[in-house]
Every structure is written in C-alpha cells, then in structure tokens.
Backbone atoms as SQL, in Angstrom:
CREATE TABLE atoms (id INTEGER PRIMARY KEY, chain TEXT, resi INTEGER, resn TEXT, atom TEXT, x REAL, y REAL, z REAL);
INSERT INTO atoms VALUES
  (1, 'A', 1, 'MET', 'N', 5.037, -0.267, 11.406),
  (2, 'A', 1, 'MET', 'CA', 4.239, -0.435, 10.001),
  (3, 'A', 1, 'MET', 'C', 3.626, 0.921, 9.761),
  (4, 'A', 2, 'SER', 'N', 3.562, 1.302, 8.466),
  (5, 'A', 2, 'SER', 'CA', 3.143, 2.587, 7.945),
  (6, 'A', 2, 'SER', 'C', 1.617, 2.636, 8.215),
  (7, 'A', 3, 'GLU', 'N', 1.100, 3.896, 8.648),
  (8, 'A', 3, 'GLU', 'CA', -0.256, 4.154, 8.832),
  (9, 'A', 3, 'GLU', 'C', -0.956, 4.015, 7.531),
  (10, 'A', 4, 'ARG', 'N', -0.303, 4.258, 6.446),
  (11, 'A', 4, 'ARG', 'CA', -0.819, 4.357, 5.084),
  (12, 'A', 4, 'ARG', 'C', -0.649, 2.990, 4.342),
  (13, 'A', 5, 'ARG', 'N', -0.265, 1.856, 5.058),
  (14, 'A', 5, 'ARG', 'CA', 0.012, 0.674, 4.440),
  (15, 'A', 5, 'ARG', 'C', -1.149, 0.160, 3.665),
  (16, 'A', 6, 'ASP', 'N', -2.314, 0.073, 4.086),
  (17, 'A', 6, 'ASP', 'CA', -3.487, -0.441, 3.415),
  (18, 'A', 6, 'ASP', 'C', -3.895, 0.431, 2.231),
  (19, 'A', 7, 'GLU', 'N', -3.731, 1.674, 2.388),
  (20, 'A', 7, 'GLU', 'CA', -3.922, 2.586, 1.210),
  (21, 'A', 7, 'GLU', 'C', -2.942, 2.319, 0.104),
  (22, 'A', 8, 'ILE', 'N', -1.648, 2.139, 0.412),
  (23, 'A', 8, 'ILE', 'CA', -0.554, 1.943, -0.561),
  (24, 'A', 8, 'ILE', 'C', -0.858, 0.601, -1.247),
  (25, 'A', 9, 'ILE', 'N', -1.087, -0.438, -0.516),
  (26, 'A', 9, 'ILE', 'CA', -1.417, -1.797, -1.054),
  (27, 'A', 9, 'ILE', 'C', -2.625, -1.708, -2.023),
  (28, 'A', 10, 'ASN', 'N', -3.651, -1.060, -1.587),
  (29, 'A', 10, 'ASN', 'CA', -4.822, -0.916, -2.379),
  (30, 'A', 10, 'ASN', 'C', -4.533, -0.238, -3.675),
  (31, 'A', 11, 'ILE', 'N', -3.728, 0.869, -3.733),
  (32, 'A', 11, 'ILE', 'CA', -3.348, 1.532, -4.900),
  (33, 'A', 11, 'ILE', 'C', -2.521, 0.644, -5.810),
  (34, 'A', 12, 'LEU', 'N', -1.607, -0.200, -5.304),
  (35, 'A', 12, 'LEU', 'CA', -0.800, -1.153, -6.117),
  (36, 'A', 12, 'LEU', 'C', -1.750, -2.178, -6.748),
  (37, 'A', 13, 'LYS', 'N', -2.705, -2.695, -5.938),
  (38, 'A', 13, 'LYS', 'CA', -3.655, -3.676, -6.498),
  (39, 'A', 13, 'LYS', 'C', -4.378, -3.038, -7.619),
  (40, 'A', 14, 'CYS', 'N', -4.924, -1.900, -7.494),
  (41, 'A', 14, 'CYS', 'CA', -5.804, -1.214, -8.510),
  (42, 'A', 14, 'CYS', 'C', -4.920, -0.933, -9.700),
  (43, 'A', 15, 'HIS', 'N', -3.832, -0.322, -9.593),
  (44, 'A', 15, 'HIS', 'CA', -3.019, -0.181, -10.818),
  (45, 'A', 15, 'HIS', 'C', -2.556, -1.404, -11.622),
  (46, 'A', 16, 'PHE', 'N', -2.273, -2.447, -10.837),
  (47, 'A', 16, 'PHE', 'CA', -1.841, -3.755, -11.473),
  (48, 'A', 16, 'PHE', 'C', -3.065, -4.252, -12.199),
  (49, 'A', 17, 'ALA', 'N', -4.266, -4.281, -11.634),
  (50, 'A', 17, 'ALA', 'CA', -5.495, -4.772, -12.277),
  (51, 'A', 17, 'ALA', 'C', -5.688, -3.996, -13.598),
  (52, 'A', 18, 'GLU', 'N', -5.616, -2.594, -13.439),
  (53, 'A', 18, 'GLU', 'CA', -5.907, -1.695, -14.551),
  (54, 'A', 18, 'GLU', 'C', -4.891, -2.028, -15.700),
  (55, 'A', 19, 'ARG', 'N', -3.656, -2.213, -15.364),
  (56, 'A', 19, 'ARG', 'CA', -2.624, -2.386, -16.437),
  (57, 'A', 19, 'ARG', 'C', -2.672, -3.811, -17.006),
  (58, 'A', 20, 'ASN', 'N', -2.925, -4.769, -16.213),
  (59, 'A', 20, 'ASN', 'CA', -2.804, -6.189, -16.630),
  (60, 'A', 20, 'ASN', 'C', -4.182, -6.935, -16.898),
  (61, 'A', 21, 'GLY', 'N', -5.246, -6.375, -16.473),
  (62, 'A', 21, 'GLY', 'CA', -6.574, -6.968, -16.553),
  (63, 'A', 21, 'GLY', 'C', -6.833, -8.113, -15.730),
  (64, 'A', 22, 'ILE', 'N', -5.906, -8.330, -14.725),
  (65, 'A', 22, 'ILE', 'CA', -6.053, -9.463, -13.707),
  (66, 'A', 22, 'ILE', 'C', -5.658, -8.881, -12.354),
  (67, 'A', 23, 'ASN', 'N', -6.124, -9.633, -11.378),
  (68, 'A', 23, 'ASN', 'CA', -5.711, -9.211, -9.954),
  (69, 'A', 23, 'ASN', 'C', -4.228, -9.433, -9.646),
  (70, 'A', 24, 'LEU', 'N', -3.787, -8.518, -8.854),
  (71, 'A', 24, 'LEU', 'CA', -2.377, -8.835, -8.216),
  (72, 'A', 24, 'LEU', 'C', -2.605, -9.803, -7.161),
  (73, 'A', 25, 'PRO', 'N', -1.907, -10.974, -7.292),
  (74, 'A', 25, 'PRO', 'CA', -2.046, -12.025, -6.351),
  (75, 'A', 25, 'PRO', 'C', -1.472, -11.608, -4.959),
  (76, 'A', 26, 'ILE', 'N', -2.314, -11.608, -3.944),
  (77, 'A', 26, 'ILE', 'CA', -1.963, -11.314, -2.597),
  (78, 'A', 26, 'ILE', 'C', -1.918, -12.671, -1.848),
  (79, 'A', 27, 'PHE', 'N', -0.866, -12.956, -0.971),
  (80, 'A', 27, 'PHE', 'CA', -0.811, -14.142, -0.296),
  (81, 'A', 27, 'PHE', 'C', -0.779, -13.896, 1.168),
  (82, 'A', 28, 'GLY', 'N', -1.251, -14.782, 2.003),
  (83, 'A', 28, 'GLY', 'CA', -1.250, -14.776, 3.409),
  (84, 'A', 28, 'GLY', 'C', -0.641, -16.012, 3.978),
  (85, 'A', 29, 'VAL', 'N', 0.329, -16.000, 4.763),
  (86, 'A', 29, 'VAL', 'CA', 0.893, -17.117, 5.401),
  (87, 'A', 29, 'VAL', 'C', 0.966, -17.003, 6.944),
  (88, 'A', 30, 'ASP', 'N', 0.884, -18.117, 7.631),
  (89, 'A', 30, 'ASP', 'CA', 0.858, -17.970, 9.111),
  (90, 'A', 30, 'ASP', 'C', 2.295, -17.791, 9.779),
  (91, 'A', 31, 'GLN', 'N', 3.344, -18.210, 8.990),
  (92, 'A', 31, 'GLN', 'CA', 4.667, -18.063, 9.612),
  (93, 'A', 31, 'GLN', 'C', 5.186, -16.558, 9.634),
  (94, 'A', 32, 'ALA', 'N', 5.867, -16.341, 10.777),
  (95, 'A', 32, 'ALA', 'CA', 6.398, -15.027, 11.044),
  (96, 'A', 32, 'ALA', 'C', 7.707, -14.978, 10.165),
  (97, 'A', 33, 'ASN', 'N', 8.464, -16.042, 9.951),
  (98, 'A', 33, 'ASN', 'CA', 9.652, -16.086, 9.225),
  (99, 'A', 33, 'ASN', 'C', 9.313, -16.569, 7.768),
  (100, 'A', 34, 'LEU', 'N', 9.476, -15.681, 6.776),
  (101, 'A', 34, 'LEU', 'CA', 9.079, -15.930, 5.436),
  (102, 'A', 34, 'LEU', 'C', 10.242, -16.459, 4.583),
  (103, 'A', 35, 'SER', 'N', 11.298, -17.026, 5.286),
  (104, 'A', 35, 'SER', 'CA', 12.490, -17.645, 4.500),
  (105, 'A', 35, 'SER', 'C', 11.975, -18.768, 3.515),
  (106, 'A', 36, 'GLN', 'N', 10.959, -19.559, 3.786),
  (107, 'A', 36, 'GLN', 'CA', 10.593, -20.606, 2.948),
  (108, 'A', 36, 'GLN', 'C', 9.911, -20.101, 1.711),
  (109, 'A', 37, 'PHE', 'N', 9.483, -18.833, 1.791),
  (110, 'A', 37, 'PHE', 'CA', 8.835, -18.216, 0.585),
  (111, 'A', 37, 'PHE', 'C', 9.622, -17.079, -0.056),
  (112, 'A', 38, 'THR', 'N', 10.946, -17.099, 0.304),
  (113, 'A', 38, 'THR', 'CA', 11.834, -16.009, -0.187),
  (114, 'A', 38, 'THR', 'C', 12.838, -16.672, -1.162),
  (115, 'A', 39, 'THR', 'N', 12.757, -16.265, -2.462),
  (116, 'A', 39, 'THR', 'CA', 13.603, -16.881, -3.495),
  (117, 'A', 39, 'THR', 'C', 14.852, -16.042, -3.430),
  (118, 'A', 40, 'THR', 'N', 16.040, -16.688, -3.236),
  (119, 'A', 40, 'THR', 'CA', 17.312, -16.084, -3.129),
  (120, 'A', 40, 'THR', 'C', 18.029, -16.103, -4.494),
  (121, 'A', 41, 'GLU', 'N', 19.105, -15.468, -4.687),
  (122, 'A', 41, 'GLU', 'CA', 19.902, -15.503, -5.918),
  (123, 'A', 41, 'GLU', 'C', 20.390, -16.926, -6.189),
  (124, 'A', 42, 'LYS', 'N', 20.769, -17.569, -5.123),
  (125, 'A', 42, 'LYS', 'CA', 21.221, -18.976, -5.297),
  (126, 'A', 42, 'LYS', 'C', 20.120, -19.904, -5.713),
  (127, 'A', 43, 'ASP', 'N', 18.851, -19.624, -5.210),
  (128, 'A', 43, 'ASP', 'CA', 17.660, -20.435, -5.683),
  (129, 'A', 43, 'ASP', 'C', 17.468, -20.100, -7.189),
  (130, 'A', 44, 'MET', 'N', 17.620, -18.827, -7.593),
  (131, 'A', 44, 'MET', 'CA', 17.341, -18.440, -8.992),
  (132, 'A', 44, 'MET', 'C', 18.324, -19.156, -9.921),
  (133, 'A', 45, 'LYS', 'N', 19.582, -19.222, -9.438),
  (134, 'A', 45, 'LYS', 'CA', 20.652, -19.809, -10.272),
  (135, 'A', 45, 'LYS', 'C', 20.299, -21.310, -10.565),
  (136, 'A', 46, 'ARG', 'N', 19.668, -21.933, -9.468),
  (137, 'A', 46, 'ARG', 'CA', 19.214, -23.327, -9.595),
  (138, 'A', 46, 'ARG', 'C', 17.920, -23.511, -10.278),
  (139, 'A', 47, 'GLY', 'N', 17.244, -22.403, -10.731),
  (140, 'A', 47, 'GLY', 'CA', 15.902, -22.436, -11.386),
  (141, 'A', 47, 'GLY', 'C', 14.837, -22.723, -10.387),
  (142, 'A', 48, 'GLN', 'N', 15.025, -22.407, -9.103),
  (143, 'A', 48, 'GLN', 'CA', 13.969, -22.738, -8.079),
  (144, 'A', 48, 'GLN', 'C', 13.271, -21.362, -7.754),
  (145, 'A', 49, 'SER', 'N', 11.920, -21.526, -7.460),
  (146, 'A', 49, 'SER', 'CA', 11.148, -20.454, -6.931),
  (147, 'A', 49, 'SER', 'C', 10.471, -20.803, -5.784),
  (148, 'A', 50, 'LYS', 'N', 10.493, -19.913, -4.758),
  (149, 'A', 50, 'LYS', 'CA', 9.746, -20.203, -3.513),
  (150, 'A', 50, 'LYS', 'C', 8.471, -19.349, -3.468),
  (151, 'A', 51, 'PHE', 'N', 7.862, -19.205, -4.557),
  (152, 'A', 51, 'PHE', 'CA', 6.609, -18.410, -4.687),
  (153, 'A', 51, 'PHE', 'C', 5.539, -19.245, -3.844),
  (154, 'A', 52, 'PRO', 'N', 4.770, -18.518, -3.001),
  (155, 'A', 52, 'PRO', 'CA', 3.816, -19.259, -2.138),
  (156, 'A', 52, 'PRO', 'C', 2.863, -20.099, -2.972),
  (157, 'A', 53, 'PRO', 'N', 2.391, -21.237, -2.538),
  (158, 'A', 53, 'PRO', 'CA', 1.405, -22.066, -3.272),
  (159, 'A', 53, 'PRO', 'C', 0.050, -21.382, -3.362),
  (160, 'A', 54, 'SER', 'N', -0.678, -21.642, -4.381),
  (161, 'A', 54, 'SER', 'CA', -1.999, -20.997, -4.566),
  (162, 'A', 54, 'SER', 'C', -2.992, -21.131, -3.441),
  (163, 'A', 55, 'GLN', 'N', -2.839, -22.126, -2.532),
  (164, 'A', 55, 'GLN', 'CA', -3.763, -22.252, -1.360),
  (165, 'A', 55, 'GLN', 'C', -3.614, -21.134, -0.489),
  (166, 'A', 56, 'PHE', 'N', -2.442, -20.425, -0.465),
  (167, 'A', 56, 'PHE', 'CA', -2.254, -19.210, 0.373),
  (168, 'A', 56, 'PHE', 'C', -2.714, -17.896, -0.213),
  (169, 'A', 57, 'ARG', 'N', -3.253, -18.038, -1.467),
  (170, 'A', 57, 'ARG', 'CA', -3.780, -16.811, -2.117),
  (171, 'A', 57, 'ARG', 'C', -5.023, -16.204, -1.439),
  (172, 'A', 58, 'LEU', 'N', -5.055, -14.988, -1.108),
  (173, 'A', 58, 'LEU', 'CA', -6.190, -14.353, -0.500),
  (174, 'A', 58, 'LEU', 'C', -7.110, -13.711, -1.512),
  (175, 'A', 59, 'ARG', 'N', -8.061, -14.556, -1.985),
  (176, 'A', 59, 'ARG', 'CA', -8.954, -14.072, -3.065),
  (177, 'A', 59, 'ARG', 'C', -9.860, -12.908, -2.591),
  (178, 'A', 60, 'GLU', 'N', -10.072, -12.665, -1.302),
  (179, 'A', 60, 'GLU', 'CA', -10.883, -11.526, -0.850),
  (180, 'A', 60, 'GLU', 'C', -10.176, -10.250, -1.035),
  (181, 'A', 61, 'GLU', 'N', -8.857, -10.318, -1.328),
  (182, 'A', 61, 'GLU', 'CA', -8.114, -9.112, -1.572),
  (183, 'A', 61, 'GLU', 'C', -8.196, -8.616, -3.027),
  (184, 'A', 62, 'ASP', 'N', -8.805, -9.472, -3.945),
  (185, 'A', 62, 'ASP', 'CA', -8.916, -9.228, -5.367),
  (186, 'A', 62, 'ASP', 'C', -9.821, -7.812, -5.538),
  (187, 'A', 63, 'VAL', 'N', -9.506, -7.098, -6.519),
  (188, 'A', 63, 'VAL', 'CA', -10.275, -5.935, -6.856),
  (189, 'A', 63, 'VAL', 'C', -11.218, -6.183, -8.022),
  (190, 'A', 64, 'LEU', 'N', -10.846, -7.125, -8.856),
  (191, 'A', 64, 'LEU', 'CA', -11.645, -7.543, -10.065),
  (192, 'A', 64, 'LEU', 'C', -12.418, -8.885, -9.681),
  (193, 'A', 65, 'ARG', 'N', -13.595, -8.990, -10.233),
  (194, 'A', 65, 'ARG', 'CA', -14.282, -10.249, -10.166),
  (195, 'A', 65, 'ARG', 'C', -13.752, -11.058, -11.226),
  (196, 'A', 66, 'GLU', 'N', -13.214, -12.234, -11.023),
  (197, 'A', 66, 'GLU', 'CA', -12.571, -13.055, -12.047),
  (198, 'A', 66, 'GLU', 'C', -13.421, -14.172, -12.593),
  (199, 'A', 67, 'SER', 'N', -13.526, -14.292, -13.937),
  (200, 'A', 67, 'SER', 'CA', -14.234, -15.479, -14.549),
  (201, 'A', 67, 'SER', 'C', -13.313, -16.559, -14.426),
  (202, 'A', 68, 'GLU', 'N', -13.826, -17.793, -14.752),
  (203, 'A', 68, 'GLU', 'CA', -12.896, -18.953, -14.818),
  (204, 'A', 68, 'GLU', 'C', -11.658, -18.797, -15.685),
  (205, 'A', 69, 'THR', 'N', -11.884, -18.074, -16.859),
  (206, 'A', 69, 'THR', 'CA', -10.835, -17.900, -17.860),
  (207, 'A', 69, 'THR', 'C', -9.759, -16.971, -17.255),
  (208, 'A', 70, 'GLN', 'N', -10.213, -15.956, -16.520),
  (209, 'A', 70, 'GLN', 'CA', -9.299, -15.062, -15.938),
  (210, 'A', 70, 'GLN', 'C', -8.428, -15.749, -14.817),
  (211, 'A', 71, 'MET', 'N', -9.180, -16.633, -14.055),
  (212, 'A', 71, 'MET', 'CA', -8.466, -17.341, -13.018),
  (213, 'A', 71, 'MET', 'C', -7.392, -18.242, -13.571),
  (214, 'A', 72, 'ILE', 'N', -7.751, -18.959, -14.673),
  (215, 'A', 72, 'ILE', 'CA', -6.752, -19.851, -15.366),
  (216, 'A', 72, 'ILE', 'C', -5.491, -18.976, -15.852),
  (217, 'A', 73, 'LYS', 'N', -5.825, -17.773, -16.501),
  (218, 'A', 73, 'LYS', 'CA', -4.850, -16.851, -16.934),
  (219, 'A', 73, 'LYS', 'C', -3.948, -16.449, -15.771),
  (220, 'A', 74, 'ALA', 'N', -4.542, -16.179, -14.650),
  (221, 'A', 74, 'ALA', 'CA', -3.672, -15.763, -13.389),
  (222, 'A', 74, 'ALA', 'C', -2.872, -16.797, -12.977),
  (223, 'A', 75, 'GLU', 'N', -3.306, -18.092, -13.029),
  (224, 'A', 75, 'GLU', 'CA', -2.513, -19.232, -12.596),
  (225, 'A', 75, 'GLU', 'C', -1.350, -19.448, -13.566),
  (226, 'A', 76, 'ILE', 'N', -1.589, -19.216, -14.874),
  (227, 'A', 76, 'ILE', 'CA', -0.496, -19.358, -15.823),
  (228, 'A', 76, 'ILE', 'C', 0.477, -18.256, -15.594),
  (229, 'A', 77, 'ILE', 'N', 0.064, -17.032, -15.357),
  (230, 'A', 77, 'ILE', 'CA', 1.001, -15.912, -14.978),
  (231, 'A', 77, 'ILE', 'C', 1.768, -16.232, -13.740),
  (232, 'A', 78, 'ASP', 'N', 1.186, -16.799, -12.675),
  (233, 'A', 78, 'ASP', 'CA', 1.830, -17.126, -11.502),
  (234, 'A', 78, 'ASP', 'C', 2.888, -18.201, -11.734),
  (235, 'A', 79, 'ALA', 'N', 2.541, -19.129, -12.662),
  (236, 'A', 79, 'ALA', 'CA', 3.567, -20.189, -13.001),
  (237, 'A', 79, 'ALA', 'C', 4.586, -19.673, -13.791),
  (238, 'A', 80, 'GLY', 'N', 4.313, -18.711, -14.680),
  (239, 'A', 80, 'GLY', 'CA', 5.336, -18.114, -15.589),
  (240, 'A', 80, 'GLY', 'C', 6.211, -16.995, -14.879),
  (241, 'A', 81, 'ALA', 'N', 5.822, -16.689, -13.683),
  (242, 'A', 81, 'ALA', 'CA', 6.538, -15.642, -13.039),
  (243, 'A', 81, 'ALA', 'C', 8.014, -15.903, -12.862),
  (244, 'A', 82, 'LEU', 'N', 8.282, -17.199, -12.503),
  (245, 'A', 82, 'LEU', 'CA', 9.680, -17.616, -12.388),
  (246, 'A', 82, 'LEU', 'C', 10.459, -17.461, -13.649),
  (247, 'A', 83, 'GLU', 'N', 9.833, -17.816, -14.647),
  (248, 'A', 83, 'GLU', 'CA', 10.541, -17.740, -15.972),
  (249, 'A', 83, 'GLU', 'C', 10.975, -16.320, -16.309),
  (250, 'A', 84, 'SER', 'N', 9.955, -15.303, -16.100),
  (251, 'A', 84, 'SER', 'CA', 10.145, -13.922, -16.320),
  (252, 'A', 84, 'SER', 'C', 11.278, -13.430, -15.437),
  (253, 'A', 85, 'VAL', 'N', 11.286, -13.824, -14.147),
  (254, 'A', 85, 'VAL', 'CA', 12.238, -13.392, -13.161),
  (255, 'A', 85, 'VAL', 'C', 13.590, -13.916, -13.549),
  (256, 'A', 86, 'MET', 'N', 13.589, -15.060, -13.975),
  (257, 'A', 86, 'MET', 'CA', 14.869, -15.752, -14.401),
  (258, 'A', 86, 'MET', 'C', 15.518, -14.918, -15.535),
  (259, 'A', 87, 'ASP', 'N', 14.699, -14.604, -16.527),
  (260, 'A', 87, 'ASP', 'CA', 15.119, -13.847, -17.696),
  (261, 'A', 87, 'ASP', 'C', 15.723, -12.555, -17.247),
  (262, 'A', 88, 'ASP', 'N', 15.002, -11.762, -16.380),
  (263, 'A', 88, 'ASP', 'CA', 15.524, -10.585, -15.834),
  (264, 'A', 88, 'ASP', 'C', 16.878, -10.719, -15.104),
  (265, 'A', 89, 'TYR', 'N', 16.907, -11.824, -14.338),
  (266, 'A', 89, 'TYR', 'CA', 18.088, -12.162, -13.557),
  (267, 'A', 89, 'TYR', 'C', 19.333, -12.390, -14.456),
  (268, 'A', 90, 'GLN', 'N', 19.033, -13.207, -15.602),
  (269, 'A', 90, 'GLN', 'CA', 20.096, -13.449, -16.539),
  (270, 'A', 90, 'GLN', 'C', 20.601, -12.234, -17.221),
  (271, 'A', 91, 'GLY', 'N', 19.654, -11.323, -17.531),
  (272, 'A', 91, 'GLY', 'CA', 19.996, -10.086, -18.168),
  (273, 'A', 91, 'GLY', 'C', 20.848, -9.181, -17.268),
  (274, 'A', 92, 'ASN', 'N', 20.361, -9.177, -15.988),
  (275, 'A', 92, 'ASN', 'CA', 21.216, -8.387, -14.990),
  (276, 'A', 92, 'ASN', 'C', 22.586, -8.926, -14.800),
  (277, 'A', 93, 'LEU', 'N', 22.775, -10.243, -14.792),
  (278, 'A', 93, 'LEU', 'CA', 24.054, -10.875, -14.731),
  (279, 'A', 93, 'LEU', 'C', 24.927, -10.444, -15.933),
  (280, 'A', 94, 'GLN', 'N', 24.367, -10.440, -17.131),
  (281, 'A', 94, 'GLN', 'CA', 25.138, -10.138, -18.306),
  (282, 'A', 94, 'GLN', 'C', 25.560, -8.634, -18.231),
  (283, 'A', 95, 'LEU', 'N', 24.691, -7.782, -17.701),
  (284, 'A', 95, 'LEU', 'CA', 25.047, -6.390, -17.540),
  (285, 'A', 95, 'LEU', 'C', 26.159, -6.198, -16.576),
  (286, 'A', 96, 'ARG', 'N', 26.215, -6.917, -15.544),
  (287, 'A', 96, 'ARG', 'CA', 27.227, -6.821, -14.510),
  (288, 'A', 96, 'ARG', 'C', 28.580, -7.315, -15.025),
  (289, 'A', 97, 'SER', 'N', 28.581, -8.181, -15.924),
  (290, 'A', 97, 'SER', 'CA', 29.890, -8.748, -16.487),
  (291, 'A', 97, 'SER', 'C', 30.712, -7.780, -17.304);
C-alpha cells in the first residue's frame, strides 16, 4: 500500500466536496474479497449495481458537515449513480461499434 494513500484519498474527498457540494461517499466493508460489491460489465448489461448499501457508509470520513437536505441529496446521487454509469457504459458501447 502507498505511503501516501491517506493523503491521496483526502485530496480526492476535498476536491469532490468542493466541486459537487456534497461528500464523496466512502464505504467500509469487513470482507477481504470485494466481489459482492464489484459491478461487472455483465451486471451493467442486466441493469444491476453492486454499490455497497448505505449502512456501510463511513460518515466519519466526510469532509463537509451535512444537513438533512444534503444527506437526502447524497442518497439520491448514490441511487442515481447506476443510471449515470449505465449511460456512460451505453455510450462507450456505441463508440466501440
């Protein structure tokens, strides 16, 4: 693991918060094998996302203090992440054809 891992992750969190006005969701899971949280191309074709459930969200990693409204917005963005990824995936498929 990189010696600068924490610094890199902190920079990513800060830039995401600055650009989007919400916290970058950071998740923590106990499993060493992350396959149940890894969305494959096959999953994407079926419209499935293996995004970790919100109970695994590490709120202590947040850089912004979130109001209730911001937390709801973040949940909507989390739920909409699959749709955005699917759009990107479909666009990439068209470019490859």
